[in-house]
DRENKE-969110 format. One line per field, with one value per residue (C-alpha): y, x negated, z. Coordinates in nm, 4 decimals. Each point is the difference from the previous one (the first is absolute). Layout:
BEGIN
py <- c(Y_...)
px <- c(X_...)
pz <- c(Z_...)
***
This chain:
BEGIN
py <- c(4.5395_0.3567_0.1383_0.3570_0.0624_0.3181_0.2414_0.3242_0.3699_0.1364_0.2959_0.1219_-0.1599_0.2500_0.0308_-0.1659_0.1611_-0.2107_-0.2218_0.0265_0.2074_-0.1902_-0.2710_-0.0879_0.1196_-0.0987_0.2738_0.1632_-0.1475_0.3144_0.0386_0.1225_-0.2154_0.1362_0.0834_-0.2109_-0.0769_-0.3481_-0.3782_-0.3918_-0.3637_-0.3572_-0.3112_-0.1993_-0.1778_-0.1884_0.1964_0.1401_-0.1964_0.0274_-0.0300_-0.3167_-0.0092_-0.1722_0.0210_0.3040_-0.0551_-0.0420_0.3114_0.0913_-0.2276_0.2495_0.0434_0.3186_0.3189_0.2500_0.3192_0.2262_0.3132_0.1861_-0.0526_-0.0386_0.3255_0.1172_-0.0796_0.2917_-0.0319_-0.0241_0.3278_0.0786_0.2998_0.2234_-0.0123_0.0515_0.2757_0.3701_0.2742_-0.1099_-0.3777_-0.1236_-0.2126_-0.2967_-0.0657_-0.1556_-0.1973_-0.1264_-0.1463_-0.1623_-0.1397_-0.1571_-0.2385_-0.3454_-0.3332_-0.3699_-0.2138_-0.3601_0.0130_-0.3378_-0.1920_-0.1826_-0.1570_0.3394_0.2934_0.1764_-0.2380_-0.1321_0.3444_0.2145_0.2539_0.0867_0.0085_0.2326_0.2306_0.0246_0.0476_0.2824_0.1561_0.0073_0.2519_-0.1916_0.0301_-0.2706_-0.3767_-0.2594_-0.3480_-0.2771_-0.0676_-0.3096_-0.0918_-0.2030_0.1423_0.2763_0.0830_0.1012_0.2333_0.1436_0.0716_0.1738_0.2043_0.0902_0.1244_0.1943_0.1792_0.0923_0.1507_-0.2929_-0.1078_-0.3067_-0.0873_-0.3666_-0.2510_-0.1985_-0.3639_-0.0941_-0.2313_0.2571_0.0146_0.3182_-0.0497_-0.0153_0.3032_0.2117_-0.1028_0.1248_0.3558_-0.1356_-0.2563_0.2606_0.3154_0.2133_-0.1119_-0.0729_0.2492_-0.1857_-0.3200_-0.1487_-0.2521_-0.3396_-0.0217_-0.1060_-0.2512_-0.0386_-0.1782_-0.1957_0.0118_-0.3257_-0.0538_0.2109_0.2977_0.2565_-0.0777_-0.0213_0.3368_0.1716_-0.1567_0.0533_0.3625_0.0706_-0.1843_0.1810_0.3442_-0.0561_-0.1592_0.2807_0.2919_-0.1521_-0.0053_0.3386_-0.1220_-0.0617_0.2179_0.2770_-0.2234_0.0028_-0.3141_-0.0653_-0.2232_-0.3352_-0.0132_-0.1740_-0.0597_0.0766_0.2060_-0.3227_-0.0690_0.3485_-0.0361_-0.3379_0.1337_0.3135_0.3050_-0.0134_0.3716_-0.0007_-0.2365_0.1695_0.3398_-0.0475_-0.1979_-0.2286_-0.0651_-0.2068_0.1849_-0.1592_0.1488_-0.3164_0.1831_0.3037_0.3614_0.1248_0.2529_-0.2475_0.0666_-0.3773_-0.2806_-0.2100_0.0086_0.3151_0.0431_0.2454_0.2971_-0.1178_-0.3139_-0.3048_0.0708_0.3700_0.1519_0.1290_-0.3532_-0.1423_0.2612_-0.0613_-0.3761_0.0382_0.2490_-0.2892_-0.0957_0.3227_0.2680_0.3469_-0.1067_0.0997_-0.2618_-0.1482_-0.1924_-0.2734_-0.1616_0.1370_0.0364_-0.1693_-0.3063_-0.0508_-0.3788_-0.0687_-0.1802_0.0438_0.0659_0.3764_0.0733_0.3130_0.0811_0.1424_0.3345_0.0195_-0.1025_0.2947_0.2377_-0.1284_0.0002_0.3727_0.0514_-0.2691_0.1798_0.3321_-0.1407_-0.1828_0.3126_0.2182_-0.2410_0.0515_-0.3467_0.0487_-0.2267_-0.2157_-0.3107_-0.1144_-0.3776_-0.0605_0.0873_-0.2925_-0.2808_-0.2906_-0.3571_-0.1763_0.0417_0.2568_0.2887_-0.0774_0.2966_0.2840_0.1371_0.3283_-0.2053_-0.3235_-0.3227_0.0765_0.3451_0.2041_0.3172_0.0215_0.3363_0.0147_-0.0081_0.2853_0.1940_-0.0455_0.0964_0.3161_0.0989_-0.0364_0.1825_0.2908_0.0501_-0.1060_0.2880_-0.1291_0.2371_0.1429_0.0138_0.3171_0.1272_-0.0001_0.3041_0.0504_0.0449_0.1761_-0.1487_-0.0816_-0.2657_0.0407_-0.1998_-0.3661_-0.0791_-0.3012_-0.2866_0.2043_-0.0775_0.1859_0.0289_0.3317_-0.0263_0.2546_-0.0205_0.1930_0.2557_0.1147_-0.1651_-0.1783_-0.3212_-0.0638_-0.3625_-0.0603_-0.2944_-0.1375_-0.2564_-0.2360_-0.3722_-0.0599_-0.3710_-0.2308_-0.2995_-0.3525_-0.3009_-0.2222_0.2078_0.1400_0.3643_0.2860_0.3571_0.2858_0.3180_0.3064_0.3141_0.2974_0.2893_0.3649_0.1898_0.3542_0.1071_0.3504_0.0599_0.2727_0.2938_-0.1024_-0.3000_-0.0851_-0.3391_-0.1066_-0.3495_-0.2965_-0.3570_-0.3007_-0.3713_-0.1854_-0.3586_-0.1422_0.1753_0.2438_0.3609_0.2939_0.3693_0.2997_0.3524_0.2707_0.3688_0.1329_0.0397_-0.0299_-0.1346_-0.3218_-0.2522_-0.3688_-0.3192_-0.2095_-0.3858_-0.3021_0.0270_0.2337_0.3455_0.2273_0.3787_0.1809_0.3508_0.2332_0.3047_0.3425_0.1657)
px <- c(0.9185_0.0742_0.3176_0.1230_0.3257_0.1900_0.2829_0.1481_-0.0628_0.1442_0.1790_-0.0542_0.1668_0.2597_0.1266_0.3362_0.2750_0.0863_-0.3117_-0.3203_-0.2734_-0.2149_0.2513_0.0190_0.3103_0.1215_-0.0832_0.2807_0.0607_-0.1326_-0.3083_-0.2994_-0.3093_-0.2975_-0.3519_-0.3075_-0.3834_-0.1797_-0.0669_0.0002_0.1219_0.0130_-0.0700_0.2792_0.0952_0.2851_0.3124_0.0787_0.2571_0.3348_0.3514_0.1940_0.3712_0.2700_-0.0181_0.1818_0.3340_0.0044_-0.1038_-0.0556_-0.2416_-0.0502_-0.3655_0.0389_-0.0903_0.2669_0.0238_-0.2930_0.1037_-0.3070_-0.3212_-0.3387_-0.1653_-0.3086_-0.3056_-0.2390_-0.3697_-0.2391_-0.1802_-0.2796_0.0066_-0.2055_0.2689_0.2948_-0.0832_0.0687_0.2319_0.2920_-0.0188_0.3044_-0.0711_0.2022_0.1041_-0.2718_0.2598_0.1506_-0.3404_-0.0227_0.3535_-0.1094_-0.2315_0.1123_-0.1580_0.0913_0.0524_0.1036_0.1380_0.1785_-0.3187_-0.0154_-0.3459_-0.1690_-0.0896_0.3096_0.1800_-0.2633_-0.1451_0.3020_-0.0496_-0.3451_0.1313_0.2787_-0.2449_-0.2287_0.2938_0.1460_-0.3437_-0.0479_0.2790_0.1567_0.3766_0.0991_-0.0558_0.1034_0.0874_0.2556_0.3075_-0.0045_0.3658_-0.0052_-0.2382_0.1296_-0.3547_-0.0748_0.2928_-0.0974_-0.3543_0.1122_0.2494_-0.2595_-0.2317_0.2940_0.0656_-0.3699_0.0298_-0.1067_0.2757_0.0177_0.0577_0.1009_-0.0444_0.3070_-0.0095_0.1802_0.2426_0.1291_0.3758_0.2034_0.0656_-0.3728_-0.0815_0.2732_-0.1175_-0.3518_0.0571_0.1921_-0.2659_-0.2790_0.2004_-0.2862_-0.2503_0.1633_-0.0369_-0.0036_0.0788_-0.2567_0.0612_-0.1775_-0.3737_-0.1940_0.2490_-0.2085_-0.2572_0.2234_0.3544_0.0050_0.0660_0.3178_-0.1511_0.1040_0.3650_-0.0296_-0.1728_0.2589_0.2995_-0.1083_-0.1027_0.3479_0.1579_-0.2129_0.0771_0.3708_0.0274_-0.1829_0.1567_0.3525_0.0048_0.0425_-0.2123_-0.3025_0.0553_-0.2325_-0.3044_-0.2341_-0.0520_-0.3498_-0.0425_-0.1798_-0.3733_-0.1663_-0.3630_-0.0495_0.1266_0.1289_0.2121_0.1507_0.0754_0.1695_0.2239_0.0903_0.1934_0.1347_0.0071_0.3772_-0.0571_-0.2783_-0.0799_-0.3801_-0.2290_-0.2565_-0.3595_-0.2958_-0.2968_-0.3023_-0.3382_-0.2171_-0.2906_0.0265_0.0360_0.3568_-0.0333_-0.1342_0.0820_0.0401_-0.2231_0.1997_0.2004_0.1864_0.3670_0.2629_-0.2184_-0.2915_-0.2049_0.0768_-0.0564_0.0767_0.3006_0.1246_-0.0092_0.1771_0.2722_0.0588_0.0287_0.2475_0.2120_0.1188_0.2143_0.0550_-0.0107_0.0059_0.0774_-0.2621_-0.2569_-0.1177_-0.3260_0.0918_-0.3437_-0.3430_-0.3447_-0.3396_-0.1194_-0.3287_-0.0418_-0.3771_-0.0694_0.3591_0.0593_0.0526_-0.0220_-0.1856_-0.2082_0.1517_-0.1595_0.1434_0.3475_-0.0292_-0.0912_0.2678_0.3017_0.0474_-0.0720_0.2564_0.2779_-0.0866_-0.0266_0.3335_0.1645_-0.1359_0.1476_0.3394_0.0285_0.2703_-0.1627_-0.3091_-0.0183_-0.3586_-0.0421_-0.0378_-0.0355_-0.2256_-0.2020_0.2436_-0.0533_-0.2830_0.0845_-0.0928_0.1735_-0.1187_-0.2340_0.2267_0.0809_-0.0936_-0.0643_-0.2015_0.1712_-0.1356_0.1678_-0.3186_0.0655_-0.1826_-0.1248_0.3155_0.2175_-0.1953_0.0249_0.3800_0.0489_-0.2143_0.1680_0.3533_-0.1015_-0.1420_0.2926_0.3142_0.2440_0.3512_0.2872_0.2717_-0.0540_-0.1565_-0.1207_-0.3849_-0.1647_-0.2668_-0.3760_-0.2316_-0.3513_-0.2812_-0.2680_-0.3573_-0.3156_-0.0085_0.3757_-0.0134_0.2228_0.1270_0.3646_0.2091_0.3328_0.1313_0.2309_0.1561_0.1370_0.2994_-0.2256_-0.1228_-0.3451_-0.1191_-0.2029_-0.2063_-0.1162_-0.2871_-0.2045_-0.2201_0.2153_-0.2777_-0.0537_-0.1678_-0.0203_-0.0735_0.2369_-0.0698_0.2270_-0.2677_-0.0011_-0.3469_0.1095_-0.2094_0.0425_-0.0738_-0.1648_0.1990_-0.2201_0.1415_0.1017_-0.0392_0.3207_0.1101_0.3515_0.1475_0.3399_0.2654_-0.0665_0.3293_-0.1694_-0.3229_-0.1742_0.0267_-0.1500_-0.1333_0.0876_-0.1907_-0.0309_-0.3158_-0.1179_0.2208_0.3128_0.0136_0.1055_-0.2050_0.0892_-0.2309_0.1258_-0.0932_-0.0490_0.3152_-0.0799_0.1578_-0.3077_-0.1816_-0.2397_-0.0154_-0.1707_0.2998_-0.0220_0.2092_0.1583_0.3003_-0.0760_0.2816_-0.0333_0.2486_0.0982_0.2013_0.2014_-0.1448_0.2331)
pz <- c(8.4803_0.1018_-0.1420_-0.0284_0.1841_-0.0699_0.0402_-0.0944_0.0330_0.3153_0.1407_0.3493_0.3066_0.1142_0.3543_0.0427_0.2004_0.3032_-0.0319_0.1982_-0.1629_-0.2416_-0.0818_-0.3681_-0.1775_-0.3428_-0.2498_-0.1963_-0.3420_-0.1650_0.2183_-0.2020_-0.0223_0.1896_-0.1216_0.0299_0.0355_-0.0399_0.1196_-0.0521_0.0372_0.1423_0.2069_0.1634_0.3171_0.1559_0.0807_0.3465_0.2028_-0.1748_0.1275_-0.0569_-0.0630_-0.1933_-0.3792_-0.1416_-0.1705_-0.3787_-0.1867_-0.3574_-0.1830_-0.2816_-0.0900_-0.2099_0.1762_0.1136_-0.2014_0.1068_0.1816_-0.1361_-0.1952_0.1600_0.1049_-0.1857_0.2029_0.0518_-0.0675_0.2978_0.0864_0.2373_0.2331_-0.2281_-0.2650_0.2317_0.2474_-0.0616_0.1095_0.1972_0.0221_0.1981_0.3053_0.1173_0.3559_0.2156_0.1857_-0.3302_-0.0705_0.3470_-0.0523_-0.3280_0.1896_0.1052_0.0854_-0.0377_0.3072_0.0596_0.3495_-0.0281_-0.0773_0.3355_-0.0541_-0.0492_0.2249_-0.1255_0.2441_0.2375_0.0742_-0.0724_0.2878_-0.1416_-0.3587_0.1136_0.1761_-0.2999_-0.2431_0.2066_0.0405_-0.3822_-0.0334_-0.2922_-0.0064_-0.2468_-0.0173_-0.2572_0.1256_-0.0528_0.2143_0.2166_0.0330_0.3154_0.2625_0.2281_0.1093_-0.3596_-0.0150_0.3417_-0.1126_-0.3177_0.1984_0.2583_-0.2750_-0.1499_0.3256_-0.0016_-0.3452_-0.2255_-0.2417_-0.2194_-0.3625_-0.0042_-0.2895_-0.1002_-0.1125_-0.3284_0.1860_0.2483_0.0489_0.0002_0.3732_0.0688_-0.2178_0.1633_0.3498_-0.0441_0.1338_0.3019_0.0932_-0.0068_0.0555_0.1368_-0.2641_-0.3400_-0.2816_-0.3355_-0.1809_-0.2388_-0.2703_-0.0038_0.0159_-0.3160_-0.1374_-0.3177_0.2222_0.2362_-0.1290_-0.2116_-0.3698_-0.0051_0.1844_-0.2626_0.0369_0.3773_0.0189_-0.2176_0.1559_0.3586_-0.0469_-0.1428_0.2902_0.2556_-0.1314_-0.0424_0.3435_0.1746_-0.1841_0.0168_0.3811_0.1757_0.2893_-0.2240_-0.3063_0.1273_0.0125_-0.2980_-0.2066_-0.1367_-0.3068_-0.0049_-0.0006_-0.3039_-0.0908_-0.3712_-0.2936_-0.1578_0.3133_-0.0095_-0.3705_0.0611_0.2760_-0.2022_0.1044_0.3571_0.0567_0.0600_0.2956_0.1918_0.1610_-0.0107_-0.2194_0.1585_-0.0702_0.1356_-0.1445_0.1684_-0.0931_-0.0446_0.1565_-0.2223_0.1122_0.0451_-0.2776_-0.2536_-0.3664_-0.0362_-0.1125_-0.2458_-0.3154_-0.1148_0.0597_0.1247_-0.0980_0.2189_0.0839_0.2092_0.3709_0.0081_0.1645_-0.3342_-0.1419_0.3037_-0.0107_-0.3647_0.0464_0.2918_-0.1896_-0.2078_0.3051_0.1929_-0.2759_0.1515_0.3577_0.2550_0.1098_0.3293_0.0113_0.2457_-0.0136_-0.0859_0.1457_0.0132_0.1918_0.1886_0.0245_-0.0330_-0.3251_-0.1183_-0.3664_-0.0606_0.3747_0.1208_0.3076_0.3176_-0.0778_-0.3499_0.1227_0.2474_-0.2824_-0.2368_0.2338_0.0339_-0.3660_-0.0811_0.1911_-0.1608_-0.3533_0.0295_0.1527_-0.2794_-0.2514_0.1593_0.1740_0.2606_0.2583_0.0012_0.2263_0.0553_0.0186_0.2944_0.3711_0.1053_-0.1545_-0.0242_-0.1067_-0.1860_-0.3715_-0.2611_0.1750_0.3485_0.0261_-0.1069_0.3493_0.1519_0.3143_0.0200_0.1007_0.3496_-0.0196_-0.0178_-0.2051_-0.3314_-0.1340_-0.2159_0.3149_0.1532_-0.3212_-0.0231_0.3612_-0.0373_-0.3285_0.1420_0.3199_-0.1985_-0.2343_0.1927_0.0362_0.0826_-0.0090_-0.2257_-0.3754_-0.1368_-0.3412_-0.0211_-0.1449_-0.2580_0.0351_-0.2433_0.0029_-0.2340_-0.0004_-0.1212_-0.0078_-0.0933_-0.0062_-0.2343_0.1111_0.3010_0.0864_0.2512_0.1790_0.1309_0.3065_0.2368_0.3532_0.1395_0.1737_-0.3421_0.0164_-0.3157_-0.0072_-0.3118_-0.0311_-0.2506_-0.0963_-0.2788_-0.1857_-0.1174_0.0804_0.3355_-0.0717_-0.2923_0.0472_-0.1192_-0.0464_0.1640_0.3124_-0.0686_-0.0285_0.1375_0.1195_-0.2408_0.1283_-0.1101_0.0186_0.1873_-0.2180_0.1074_-0.0595_0.0859_0.0810_-0.0140_0.1556_-0.0135_0.2414_0.1635_0.1665_0.1795_0.0132_0.3649_0.0211_-0.1991_0.0974_-0.1369_0.0528_0.1096_-0.0788_0.2762_-0.1278_0.2880_-0.0836_0.1273_-0.0338_0.0023_0.0282_-0.2472_0.0522_-0.1710_-0.3625_-0.3415_-0.1758_0.0957_-0.1546_0.0991_-0.1076_-0.1008_0.0087_-0.0905_0.3430_0.0401_0.1346_0.1242_0.0148_0.2252_-0.1078_0.2234_-0.1072_0.0758_0.2534)
***
């Protein structure tokens, strides 16, 4: 059964004084919730390798929720680009978008290529341009720490999942063990599936213990604490309000073969339908309230014949759309599951690389997208862009970004299903006809280039003769228009 996993509306990740750029920082208690756009929900797999430690000391066994610090934010309705463009739309930082991208790894799985072919895995991970990984913390192997620290020195930092029996000593040692890599603690993984009959009490008690332990130690207090991941609205309801004991909510919103901007496909709830981002956010808000959200697992799998799996081509189409849809919804960071095909069970085909480490179209698409939009540097305030859209703009979604040199990047795509999934594994691709759209931009900018993905996920760019009016045939693959200021 595929379950919707969810979390809360999110504010932006701010730069933290004294921390490397892009590291997660805990939002202030009064941080506003961010705005949104649209997407889905869930399969499930075994957890990544988790740390082992001594059981925590006795903590409160109360099962009632702490007093909420605020009520859940109102969730905005999804809109397509035709309804949202106009004079003076404010952009968001292109590098903020790139920094919202992460990927799951399992570096301590010694029977997989994560270990047996680590030099190649490292090369491909670095080449992707991704700056954030999610993993577990092996507590006994120095080589594991060394590899995380090596990645950290190369610009890839880690969010590490905690086990529900970790001791205070173990928790407080995380940053020292992986000093160059560590950026956030995460609560236990999917205890409603693997935490035993008393999982609700365990989840509540350990999250309180984790937060108090981390925030009570000056050496670890600056690190964000992410809440536990759960797999259903019922699980969030059972655990109740933990917003006083987390900095970020946590969701696993798998798509079950649907498009990232799906309006849902199940029963109504939380102002939407099962499977949509709105539904998932509403379900998770039962635990995290107004705290921002991180999606620590999401994505689509490509195992041939697998229930609700998609083709390699569709995974390549959906991945960039997924990151944009989640970013538009205000999700602080989205970790795709996972870097490489791993194991033989239901989730064995979810990688961006095959088990033999051959890049899939989705890997190429991610690498090209990050390469196009990365813009590291000091924080800045993006400007506004006046533009209008004509022609057949139905179901067109967009994200407007800006780099520090003043250039705008307008990403557009048709947010319709490219695949019809099936629980028997007999799904099929769906042809989405191209739509002719016209774009008119402010005289202050000129369209400079158009970048688009092909069937293999590779990104190609064609230059334009500087103009402020263009027409293109838009498809269900992301297209990015670059606009430069008129000097």
